[in-house]
N, C-alpha and C positions, 0 to 999 in steps of 0.2 A: 625549332629553327633558331631560337635565341642563342646568341653568340657565345655566352660564357657561363650562364648560371643554371637555370632550372634543370635538375637531373642530368647535368653534364659534367660538373666538377665533382670528383669523388672526394667526399669528406670522410669516408670510411677508411680506416687503416686495417686491412684484412690480414690478421696475423695470428699464428698459433691456432688455438682451439676454436676461434670464432670464424664462422662461415658465411654470415650474412653480409651482403654488400648493399649499402644505402647511399643515395646521393641526394643533395639538398640544394635549394635555391639560395640566392642572396635576398633575404627578406627585408620587409619594412620593419619599423621599430614597434614591436608589440609591447603592450603594457606588462611589466613584470615586477615581481616583488624584489626588494633588495636582498641579495644573498648574504647569509650570515652564518655559514657553516664552516667547520674546520675538518680536515681529514682525520679519520680515526687513528689511534695510536697502535696500529697493526702493521705488519709488513706491507700489506696491500695499501693501507692508508699512507705510509711513508712513500711508497712508489707513486701513488696518486699525486702527492705533493711535488714530487720531482717532475712528473708529466705536466702538471699545471704550471710549474716554473718554466718548463720548456716553451709553453705557450705565452710566456711573458717576454718573449724575444731573448731568452737566455739559452743560446745554442749548446752550452756545456752542461745543462741541467741533467741530461741523459748521456751516458757514455757507453762505449762498447761493453764495458763490464756490467752494465745494468741489464743487458739484453741476453736472452737465451739464444743458443746457437740456432735452434729451430726457427726462432723469430728472425734472426739476421739472415738466414738462408732465404726467407721469403721477401723481407724488406730490409735492405742494408740501412745502417744508421744514416748515411747521407741522404737516402731517399726519404726516410722518416722525417728528417729535418726539413727537407724541401716541401713535403706535404704540410707539415706544421706551419712553415713560413707562409704558405699560400693561405691557409686558414686564418692565421694571425693577421695577415694583410687585410682580409675581408672583415673579420669579426673582432679583432683586437684580442686582449687577454681573455682566457676562459676562466670564469670565476665559479667556484664551488657553491652550489645552492643547497644540495642535500645528498645524503647517501640513502639509496633505496634499501628496504628491508631485505634480509637474506644474505648480507655481506658476511664473508668469512675472513680468516686471517690472510688468505692468499687470493681472494677474489672479491670484487665489488662492482656495483653499478652506481655511478655518480651522475646526478643531474647538475649540469653546468650551464652557464649563460655567457654568451659573447658580450663583452663589455660595451662594444660600440653600439650594438643594436638590440641588446637583450635577447638575442636569438637563443632558444632552448636547444640543448643537445644532451644526449645520453653518452656517457663515457664508460665503456666496459673494460675492466682491467683484470688480468689473471697473471699469477706468478707461479713458477715451478718450485720444487722443494728447496732450491737454493736461493729463493727469493728474487730470481731474475724474471723479467717480463717475458711471458710466452704468448700473451694475448692482449691486444689493444684495439678497441673498435670505437669509433666516434660515429654516432647516428643522430639524425635530427630528432629532437624531442617533440612532444605534443604541446601546442600553444595552450596556455592555461585559460585563455578566454573562452575555450570551447569545452564545456563539461561533458561527461559521458552521457550518451543518449539513453533515455528510458523508453521512448516510443519513437516511431518514425516522424511524428510531428516535430520532434526536436531537430531533425534534419532541416525541415522547412523553415523553422525559426532561426536556425543557425546561419543560413545563407543571407538573411536580411542585412542589408547595409554593407556587405563585403564588396559588391561591385554593382554597377548599373543593371547588369543582367546576370542571372545565375540560373542554370537549368541542370537537371539530372534525371537519370533513370537507373533503376536496378531491376534486373530480370533474374528469375530462377529457372533452371532447366527442369522440365517435367520428365517423368519417366517415359522413355520412348521405346519403340519397337525397332530392333535392328534387323537388317536383311543379311544377305550372304556376306560372309567375311566380317560380320560385326559392324557393317556400315549402316548408319541411320537411314531409314527408308524415306525420310522427308527430303524434298528436293530444295527447299529454301531454309536458311537459318532461322528466319523469324518464327516458323511454325513450331519450333522445338522449345520455346521459352515462354514463361508466364511473367506478367508484371508483378513486381513486389511493391514498388513505390516509384513515383515520378513527380516532376514539377517542370512545367513548360518543356516537356520532352520533345516537342516538335519545333522548337524555336531554333532557327538556323543561326549559329554563332561561329565566330572565328576560333579555330582550333590549333593554330600554330603547327608544330612539327608532328602532331598526331596524324596529319595527312600521310605520313610515311607508311602508315599501316596499309594504305591503298597501293603503294608501290610494292610492299611485301606481298599483298594479295595478287597483284599482276604477275609477280615472279612465281608465286606458289601455285597459280592456276596452271595445271598441266597442259592446257590447250595452247599455251604460249611457248611451249618447248624450251623453257629456260632450264639450265642445268646448274645445280649448286656448285659443281666442281669446275665449271667453265671459267677460264681466266679472262679478266678485263684489265686493260692497260690504263694507268693513270694518265689523264690528259690535262695539261695546264688550262685549256679553255673551258674545262668542266669543273674546275676548282671553285669552291665557294668560300665564304667566311666561316669561322667557327660558330657553333660548337663542332667538335670533332677533331680528328688528327689526319685524315686522309689528304687534306690540303697541304700537309707538310711533306708528302711523299714526292719523290722526283718524277718528272715526266717519263712515262714508259715503264714505270714499275708495275708489276703484275700481282693481282690478288684474285682469289676466287669470288664468284658471285656470293657464296655463303659468307665469306669474310666481309665483303661490302655490306651485306644485309645485317650481319651481326653488329657492325659498327653503326649502321643507320638506325637500328632500333635501340641498342643498349646504351650508346652514348649520344644518340641523336646526331650522328655525323652528317653534316650538310653536304659535304663533297661526295661522300659515299652515296647519299640519296640521289644526287644529280647524275652521277655516273650510272646508277642503276636505271634511272628514268631514260637516259640516252640508250642504254643497253636494251631495255625492253620496249621502248618507244612510248611517246606521249599518248598515242592512240590507245595502246594497251592499258596504260595507267588510267586514262579516262574511262575506259570500259570497265575496269575493276572498280573504280569509284562509283560509276553509275549503277552498278549491280546492287550496291548497298545504300546509296543515297537516293531514296525513293522520291523525294520532293525537291532536293536542292542541287542536283547534279549540274544544272546550267550555271550555278554560281562558281563552279570550278572549271569552267571551260574558257580558254584553253588551260591545260594542266600546267601550272607554273612550276619551275624548278626553284630551289631556294636561292640560287644565284639571280634568277629573274626577279624574285621578290626583293632581294637586297638592292638590286639596281634601281628598282622602282621606288622603294621607300627611302633609299639613301643616295639619291641622285644629286642632292645639294640644292634642288629646286623643286617646287611643287608642280611645275609645268608638265613634266613627263608622267608622273602618277595621275594627274588630273586628266591628261589626254587619254591615258589607258582606261581610267574609270569611265569616262564619257563614251568610249567606243563600244560598238556591239561586238559579238563574239568573233565574227569574221575579221573585223578591223583589228581586234586584239591579236588574232593569229598573225595578221600581217605585220604587227609590231615586234613579234618575237625575234626576227633577225636583227632588228635595231637594238633590242635588249642584249642580245648575245655579243654584240660588239663592245659593250660597255664592261668595265671592271668594277665590281663592288668596292666602295670606298671604306676601307677599314677605319680610317680616322673618324668618319661620321658614325660608324657603328659604335665606337667607344663612347661617343657622346649621346647615344640613343637612350634616353631615359623615359620619355613620355610617349603615349600611344600615338600612332600615325596611321590614319586611314583604316583602322581595324574593322570598320563596318562596311568597307567597300573594296578593300585590297588585301586579300588574305586567302586562306583555304577555309571553306565553310561547311558545317554539318550540324545537324541537331544531335542531342544526346541519343535519340532513338536510332539515328543513322550510324553513330559511332558504336552503339551496341550491336547493330546489324553487322558492322565491319568485323568486330571481334568474333561474333558468332560464325560468320562466314569463314574466317581464318581457322577457327576451331574445326569446322566441318572439313575444310581442305586438309587440315592436319590429320584427321582421322582416315583420310583416303591415301595419305602419303606414308611411305617408308623412307628411311634414310638411304640416300644414294651413297653407298660405301665403296665406290669405285676407286677412291684414293686412300692411302694410309691415314691421311689427316682426318677425313670424314669418318672413316671406320673407327679411328681412335675416339673421335668426339662422340659417336653413337655409343661406344662401349663405356666411356667415362660417365656420360650423363644418364645412361639407362633409358634414354628417349629414342623411340623409333621414328620420331618426326623432327625434321630440321626446323619446321615452323615453330613447334613448341619450344625447342631449344633456344631459338633466336628470341622469341617473345619473353622467355623467362630469365634471361641473363640478368636483367636489372629490374627488380620488383618495384622500384620507385620510392618506396618507404619501407621501414623495418616491418617484418611480419613474424608472428609466432608460428613457426613451422609445424608445431604440434597441432595447431588449429588449421593452418593453411599450407598443406604440403606442396601445392603447386600454385604459382602466381604468374600470370602473363600481364605485361604492362607496356603502355606507351603514353607518354604525355607530350605536351607542347606548350610553348609560351613565347611571348614577346611582351614588351610593355603594353599593359591593358588587356592581355590575353593569358588565360590559363586553362588548359584542358587536361583532365586526368582520366585514364581509361584502363580498366582492369578486367581480366577474366580470372575468376577465383575458384579454386577447387578446395572444398572443405574436407577435413579429415573423415567426416561421415559420408563422403562421396556426393554431397550436395554441391552443385555448381551454380555460379552466379556471374553475371556481367554487370559492371558498374561504370557509368560514364557521368562525369560532372564537369561543367564548363562555366567559367566566369569571364565576362567581357566588361570593359569599362573604357569609354572613349575619352575620358578626361584625366584619368590618373592610373598609375600602375596598380596592379592587384595586390592586396594585402596577402602575400603568399603564405606566410606561416599560418594565418588563420584559415585560409582556403585548404591547405594541406591537412590541418588539424580536423577540419570538418570531414574530409574524406576519411581520415584515420578513424574518427569516431563512428562513422557509418559502417566501416568494415569491422570494427570491434563489435558493433551491435549485431552485425550479421554472424559473427563468430559466436556470440552468446546464444544464438539460435540452436547451435549444436548441443550446448549444455542443457538447454531447456528440453530438447528432444530426448536426451538421455534421462533426464529427471522424470519425464512422462513415462518412459519405458519401464522405470523401476517401480512405478505405482501399481 
């Protein structure tokens, strides 16, 4: 739901040979060492110096002549400068910290830090034979305060002090028997997975935009007769605040259900989510939520839109949110028309820096319930085939090689950088607002082992230390990836 940052502003420049897309939050100030590196005296090093100069607010550091045609075809120079300007506004200059091993004359990976907040990034650069840039990718780096995990005890130690509350669960899919057509014979997602590690996995916590997975579940459930290619009109009264882009579309513009769903999950588009909630109905969304929320479904009734929550949290007074919090479920439902008449206040959103009612006014789920949600979507995806009734959906199915629209939608944005040789498929949805951070993955390893991982941080007093929280999740996933290497080593013995 968060209006501008977590996993919604793309800091990756997807160009040339690089295919990964990564998005990153606006973090707090982590402790970092003072950079003292210089670019190497290679063509790639000289190009790196130019790129870094571009990030010092020198718009002429890179010219058309420095970019390969294939690069410019994907991202024109003007667009490149616009993205760089956005990053520079948030992070300041990018300062070189080190060059990673394996650099060549025409390619390198540089570790850089944002000057304002010491935010770590990886900058991947590649040149063609004419020494023109064909690839440039900026990804979030791993916070140095979180070392590599040696055991799962390291995960439990790592979360200490990050927030008032932190909880997680990791499950591994067991070998299962399939029925006719390869469909799993189990009727519920929970029966197909075994626990790997967990901490306070039944603690109900605020999850932010991760609730949009329930909206996707409601649409994906065939009993609701939603169609991916059905068109929905943009309505001004259903527009919410960013994150997202659908709020910028004119009233009456039409997009397919699939397009709304892709925006809702991949860039956490709030207006897209609210249009889909209206399309499918609050009752259907509540039913989808209750299917996977075994203990905490009542905390999410009535099923709020993002616009509802913005109106409540950014009303300019505590009276409205306190009346809502004090009301029972029926009284809250009676307040929904009152909320619909209000318009979220963008000016208040810009000033929203501290947690507001995160323990009483939010969407709530435990890590176990978020794992259930991903597992249920996975089960639905195995029952689904692409609806290829339109040229657009047929092209999407052919381009991705996916037979399931659900898997395609969930895998557009993996949340963090992944080694695709270890993790060929990643499904992800996160959520945040000040004091809230929820990260949720369905992971498929190259050795066909599959995992779900949900981790959530809540703090009623201060914003989450986002770089550290993300690094903890990255280290946990790295440790899961090492399991594949261990298994191969055992096979060789």
